[in-house]
DRENNU-599943 format. One record per residue (C-alpha): z, x, y. Coordinates in Angstrom, 1 decimal. Layout:
+--------+--------+--------+
!      w !      u !      v !
+--------+--------+--------+
!      Z !      X !      Y !
...
+--------+--------+--------+
END
This chain:
+--------+--------+--------+
!      w !      u !      v !
+--------+--------+--------+
!   45.4 !  -33.6 !  100.3 !
!   45.1 !  -31.5 !   97.2 !
!   48.2 !  -29.8 !   97.8 !
!   50.2 !  -32.8 !   98.8 !
!   48.9 !  -34.7 !   95.6 !
!   50.1 !  -31.5 !   93.0 !
!   53.4 !  -31.6 !   95.2 !
!   53.9 !  -35.3 !   93.9 !
!   52.7 !  -34.6 !   90.5 !
!   55.4 !  -31.8 !   90.0 !
!   57.9 !  -34.1 !   91.9 !
!   57.4 !  -37.1 !   89.4 !
!   56.4 !  -35.6 !   86.1 !
!   58.6 !  -36.0 !   83.4 !
!   59.6 !  -33.0 !   81.3 !
!   58.5 !  -34.1 !   78.3 !
!   58.3 !  -30.8 !   77.2 !
!   61.5 !  -29.0 !   78.1 !
!   62.9 !  -27.4 !   74.9 !
!   65.9 !  -28.4 !   73.8 !
!   69.4 !  -26.6 !   73.6 !
!   68.8 !  -26.4 !   69.9 !
!   65.2 !  -25.8 !   70.0 !
!   66.4 !  -22.5 !   72.7 !
!   68.8 !  -21.3 !   70.2 !
!   65.7 !  -21.3 !   67.8 !
!   63.3 !  -19.6 !   69.9 !
!   66.0 !  -16.7 !   70.8 !
!   66.9 !  -16.1 !   67.0 !
!   63.9 !  -16.4 !   66.1 !
!   63.0 !  -13.2 !   68.8 !
!   66.1 !  -11.5 !   67.9 !
!   64.7 !  -11.6 !   63.9 !
!   61.3 !  -10.1 !   65.1 !
!   63.1 !   -7.7 !   66.8 !
!   65.5 !   -6.2 !   64.3 !
!   63.3 !   -6.8 !   61.7 !
!   61.0 !   -4.0 !   62.5 !
!   63.5 !   -1.8 !   64.3 !
!   64.6 !    1.3 !   62.7 !
!   68.0 !    1.3 !   61.6 !
!   70.9 !    3.4 !   64.0 !
!   74.1 !    3.2 !   65.9 !
!   72.3 !    1.9 !   68.9 !
!   70.3 !   -1.0 !   66.8 !
!   73.5 !   -2.2 !   64.8 !
!   75.1 !   -2.4 !   68.6 !
!   72.4 !   -4.5 !   69.6 !
!   72.3 !   -6.7 !   66.9 !
!   76.2 !   -7.1 !   66.9 !
!   75.2 !   -8.1 !   71.1 !
!   72.7 !  -10.5 !   70.1 !
!   75.1 !  -12.2 !   67.2 !
!   77.6 !  -12.9 !   70.0 !
!   74.9 !  -14.2 !   72.2 !
!   73.6 !  -16.8 !   69.6 !
!   77.6 !  -17.6 !   68.6 !
!   78.2 !  -18.7 !   72.5 !
!   74.9 !  -20.7 !   72.3 !
!   76.3 !  -22.4 !   68.9 !
!   79.9 !  -22.8 !   70.6 !
!   78.1 !  -24.7 !   73.3 !
!   75.8 !  -26.8 !   70.6 !
!   78.5 !  -27.3 !   68.4 !
!   81.5 !  -27.7 !   70.9 !
!   85.2 !  -27.2 !   70.2 !
!   86.1 !  -27.4 !   66.6 !
!   89.6 !  -27.8 !   65.0 !
!   89.8 !  -26.9 !   60.9 !
!   93.5 !  -26.8 !   59.8 !
!   94.1 !  -23.7 !   58.2 !
!   90.9 !  -21.9 !   59.6 !
!   90.7 !  -19.8 !   62.7 !
!   90.0 !  -22.0 !   66.1 !
!   87.1 !  -19.7 !   67.5 !
!   83.7 !  -20.1 !   65.0 !
!   81.0 !  -17.2 !   64.7 !
!   77.6 !  -17.8 !   63.9 !
!   77.3 !  -18.2 !   60.0 !
!   74.3 !  -16.6 !   60.0 !
!   75.5 !  -13.3 !   59.9 !
!   72.4 !  -11.2 !   60.0 !
!   69.3 !  -10.9 !   61.9 !
!   67.6 !   -8.4 !   59.5 !
!   65.2 !  -10.3 !   57.6 !
!   65.5 !   -8.9 !   53.4 !
!   69.3 !   -7.9 !   53.9 !
!   71.5 !   -9.6 !   51.8 !
!   72.8 !  -13.3 !   53.1 !
!   69.5 !  -13.6 !   56.0 !
!   68.8 !  -17.3 !   56.2 !
!   72.3 !  -18.7 !   56.0 !
!   72.6 !  -22.6 !   57.9 !
!   72.5 !  -22.1 !   61.3 !
!   76.1 !  -22.9 !   63.0 !
!   79.5 !  -22.0 !   63.5 !
!   81.1 !  -20.5 !   60.8 !
!   84.5 !  -20.1 !   60.1 !
!   86.7 !  -18.0 !   57.1 !
!   90.1 !  -17.9 !   56.0 !
!   91.9 !  -14.3 !   55.2 !
!   89.5 !  -12.8 !   52.0 !
!   87.3 !  -15.8 !   52.7 !
!   88.8 !  -18.0 !   50.1 !
!   87.8 !  -20.8 !   52.1 !
!   84.9 !  -21.1 !   54.6 !
!   83.2 !  -23.4 !   56.7 !
!   80.3 !  -24.1 !   58.7 !
!   80.0 !  -26.6 !   61.5 !
!   76.4 !  -27.6 !   62.6 !
!   74.0 !  -30.4 !   64.3 !
!   72.2 !  -32.8 !   62.5 !
!   69.0 !  -31.3 !   64.2 !
!   69.8 !  -27.7 !   63.5 !
!   70.2 !  -29.0 !   59.5 !
!   66.8 !  -30.8 !   59.5 !
!   65.1 !  -27.4 !   60.8 !
!   67.3 !  -25.5 !   58.4 !
!   66.1 !  -27.5 !   55.7 !
!   62.4 !  -26.9 !   56.3 !
!   62.9 !  -23.6 !   56.9 !
!   64.0 !  -23.3 !   52.9 !
!   61.2 !  -26.0 !   51.8 !
!   59.4 !  -23.3 !   49.8 !
!   62.8 !  -22.1 !   48.3 !
!   62.8 !  -25.7 !   46.9 !
!   65.1 !  -27.1 !   49.1 !
!   65.2 !  -30.9 !   49.1 !
!   63.9 !  -31.8 !   52.6 !
!   66.1 !  -35.1 !   52.6 !
!   70.1 !  -34.5 !   54.2 !
!   70.9 !  -37.0 !   51.2 !
!   69.3 !  -35.2 !   48.5 !
!   70.3 !  -31.4 !   49.8 !
!   74.2 !  -32.3 !   49.6 !
!   73.7 !  -33.1 !   46.3 !
!   71.1 !  -30.2 !   45.2 !
!   73.1 !  -26.7 !   44.2 !
!   70.3 !  -24.8 !   46.4 !
!   72.6 !  -25.9 !   49.6 !
!   75.2 !  -24.9 !   48.4 !
!   74.2 !  -21.4 !   47.2 !
!   71.5 !  -20.7 !   50.4 !
!   73.7 !  -22.0 !   53.0 !
!   77.1 !  -19.8 !   52.8 !
!   77.8 !  -16.7 !   51.2 !
!   75.8 !  -14.1 !   49.2 !
!   76.6 !  -15.6 !   45.8 !
!   74.8 !  -17.8 !   43.7 !
!   75.9 !  -21.6 !   42.9 !
!   76.0 !  -24.0 !   39.8 !
!   76.9 !  -27.4 !   40.6 !
!   78.5 !  -28.8 !   37.9 !
!   79.4 !  -32.4 !   38.9 !
!   80.1 !  -34.8 !   42.1 !
!   83.3 !  -35.4 !   43.2 !
!   84.0 !  -39.5 !   44.0 !
!   85.5 !  -38.5 !   47.3 !
!   86.4 !  -41.9 !   50.0 !
!   84.7 !  -41.4 !   53.0 !
!   86.6 !  -41.7 !   56.1 !
!   85.5 !  -44.5 !   58.5 !
!   84.6 !  -41.9 !   61.7 !
!   81.8 !  -40.4 !   59.3 !
!   78.5 !  -41.4 !   58.1 !
!   78.2 !  -39.3 !   55.3 !
!   80.6 !  -37.6 !   52.5 !
!   80.0 !  -35.6 !   49.7 !
!   81.7 !  -33.5 !   47.4 !
!   80.9 !  -31.2 !   44.5 !
!   82.4 !  -28.8 !   42.1 !
!   81.1 !  -25.4 !   40.8 !
!   81.0 !  -22.1 !   40.1 !
!   80.2 !  -19.2 !   42.6 !
!   79.3 !  -16.1 !   41.6 !
!   76.6 !  -13.1 !   41.6 !
!   76.4 !  -13.3 !   37.4 !
!   76.6 !  -15.6 !   34.6 !
!   77.8 !  -19.0 !   36.5 !
!   78.6 !  -20.4 !   33.3 !
!   82.1 !  -21.1 !   32.8 !
!   84.8 !  -23.3 !   33.9 !
!   84.1 !  -24.5 !   37.5 !
!   87.0 !  -23.9 !   40.3 !
!   85.3 !  -24.2 !   43.5 !
!   84.9 !  -27.4 !   45.6 !
!   82.7 !  -28.0 !   48.0 !
!   82.6 !  -30.5 !   50.9 !
!   80.1 !  -32.0 !   53.4 !
!   80.7 !  -34.7 !   56.0 !
!   78.7 !  -35.8 !   59.2 !
!   80.2 !  -37.5 !   62.2 !
!   77.6 !  -38.5 !   65.0 !
!   75.6 !  -35.6 !   65.4 !
!   78.3 !  -32.8 !   63.7 !
!   77.8 !  -31.7 !   60.3 !
!   80.8 !  -30.6 !   58.2 !
!   80.5 !  -27.9 !   55.4 !
!   83.3 !  -26.8 !   53.3 !
!   84.0 !  -24.5 !   50.5 !
!   87.2 !  -23.6 !   48.8 !
!   87.0 !  -21.0 !   45.6 !
!   89.9 !  -21.2 !   43.5 !
!   90.9 !  -24.6 !   44.1 !
!   91.2 !  -26.8 !   41.1 !
!   91.7 !  -25.1 !   37.2 !
!   89.1 !  -26.8 !   34.9 !
!   88.9 !  -26.4 !   31.4 !
!   85.6 !  -26.1 !   28.9 !
!   84.3 !  -29.4 !   27.6 !
!   83.6 !  -28.9 !   23.7 !
!   80.5 !  -31.3 !   23.7 !
!   78.9 !  -29.2 !   25.9 !
!   79.5 !  -26.2 !   24.6 !
!   77.7 !  -27.1 !   22.0 !
!   74.9 !  -28.2 !   23.7 !
!   74.8 !  -24.8 !   25.7 !
!   74.9 !  -23.1 !   22.3 !
!   72.1 !  -25.5 !   20.8 !
!   69.9 !  -24.8 !   23.8 !
!   70.0 !  -21.0 !   23.3 !
!   69.8 !  -21.1 !   19.8 !
!   66.2 !  -22.2 !   20.5 !
!   63.2 !  -19.5 !   20.4 !
!   61.9 !  -17.7 !   23.5 !
!   58.3 !  -18.8 !   24.6 !
!   56.2 !  -15.6 !   24.0 !
!   53.8 !  -16.7 !   26.0 !
!   56.0 !  -17.0 !   29.1 !
!   57.0 !  -13.2 !   30.7 !
!   60.2 !  -14.5 !   31.3 !
!   61.2 !  -16.2 !   28.4 !
!   64.6 !  -15.3 !   28.2 !
!   65.6 !  -16.6 !   31.5 !
!   63.1 !  -19.6 !   31.2 !
!   65.5 !  -20.4 !   27.7 !
!   68.6 !  -19.8 !   29.5 !
!   68.1 !  -21.8 !   32.9 !
!   67.4 !  -24.6 !   30.5 !
!   70.2 !  -24.0 !   28.7 !
!   72.2 !  -24.3 !   31.8 !
!   70.3 !  -27.4 !   33.5 !
!   71.4 !  -29.2 !   29.9 !
!   74.7 !  -27.6 !   30.4 !
!   75.9 !  -29.0 !   33.1 !
!   74.3 !  -32.1 !   33.2 !
!   76.5 !  -32.6 !   30.0 !
!   79.5 !  -31.5 !   31.9 !
!   78.7 !  -34.0 !   34.9 !
!   78.6 !  -36.9 !   32.4 !
!   81.8 !  -36.1 !   30.5 !
!   84.1 !  -34.6 !   33.5 !
!   85.5 !  -38.3 !   34.7 !
!   87.4 !  -38.4 !   31.5 !
!   88.7 !  -34.8 !   31.5 !
!   92.5 !  -35.1 !   32.6 !
!   91.8 !  -32.4 !   35.4 !
!   89.3 !  -34.5 !   37.2 !
!   91.8 !  -36.9 !   38.9 !
!   93.2 !  -33.5 !   40.3 !
!   89.8 !  -32.4 !   41.5 !
!   89.1 !  -35.7 !   43.2 !
!   92.5 !  -35.0 !   45.1 !
!   91.9 !  -31.7 !   45.9 !
!   88.3 !  -32.6 !   47.2 !
!   90.0 !  -35.4 !   49.5 !
!   92.1 !  -33.1 !   50.7 !
!   89.6 !  -30.9 !   52.1 !
!   88.1 !  -33.8 !   53.4 !
!   91.6 !  -34.3 !   55.3 !
!   92.0 !  -30.9 !   57.1 !
!   88.0 !  -32.1 !   59.1 !
!   88.5 !  -33.5 !   62.6 !
!   86.9 !  -37.0 !   61.3 !
!   88.9 !  -39.3 !   63.4 !
+--------+--------+--------+
END
C-alpha cells in the first residue's frame, strides 16, 4: 500500500521545483566559472573554456530564439566572453552577442529574466535594481558590454515602437582613459515581450563642446582637493564629471547637432526586429 501511495504521489505531483531554462543556463555558467577560475592556464584549459562558451551559446540561442539585426551577423555568440573570474570583461550581460567588423556596432539580445538576474549580480557595483532605472544609468552601458568605461551625457527622446514596452536611447562617450570630450556613441535599449535588445554604436554622431558646461568643469576642477580624502584628486574629478555631464544633458537639446543625434538613435532602433 505504501508503494502504491508513493507511486500516486509521483504521478500527480506538480513539478513546482523544476528549474527554468534560464536557471539551467545560470547553474551551468556558474559551474564553469567555478571550474575555470581555479584552473591553471594551459592549452587544454583554453580549449575546454572555448567548448564551455560554445555550450552556453547553444543554450542562449534556445532561450533567446532566432534574432535578425540589420547590419550584424546572423549568428550570435555568448556575450559573456570569459568564464575566468577576474579577467577583463568578466561579468558582461548574459545574452547573445553580435558585432560588426571592428566592433564599431555591437548588440546583445537577452531575456527579461536573465537581465533581472544580472542586475542583482551587480547590485554591489551600484547597479540600479529596477530595469527602467538601470537603462538610465551609465553603469548599465559600462558593465553590460565591451571592456571600456562609459559616461552618459544625455538621453535622446526616441519614439517607442508600438510593439515595444520600453525604448531608451542615450548619448555618451566610451574609453579606457579620460571620458570628458564630445560624446559620439549612441546606445539604444528596447524590450519586446520577454526579449531585451541592446545596441551600441561608436562614432555614430558628431557633437561639439558646450561652452557653459566647459565653464562648469573648469570651476569644479579649480576647487581645492580635500586633504582628508585619500582619493582627493579622483573625488574632485568625479564630482566635476558629474556636474559637467549634468550640464551637458540640460543644454544638449538646444544644440544644432541634437536633432541629428535623435535621428541616428531612431535609425538604430529601426535595425531591431520590433514588429
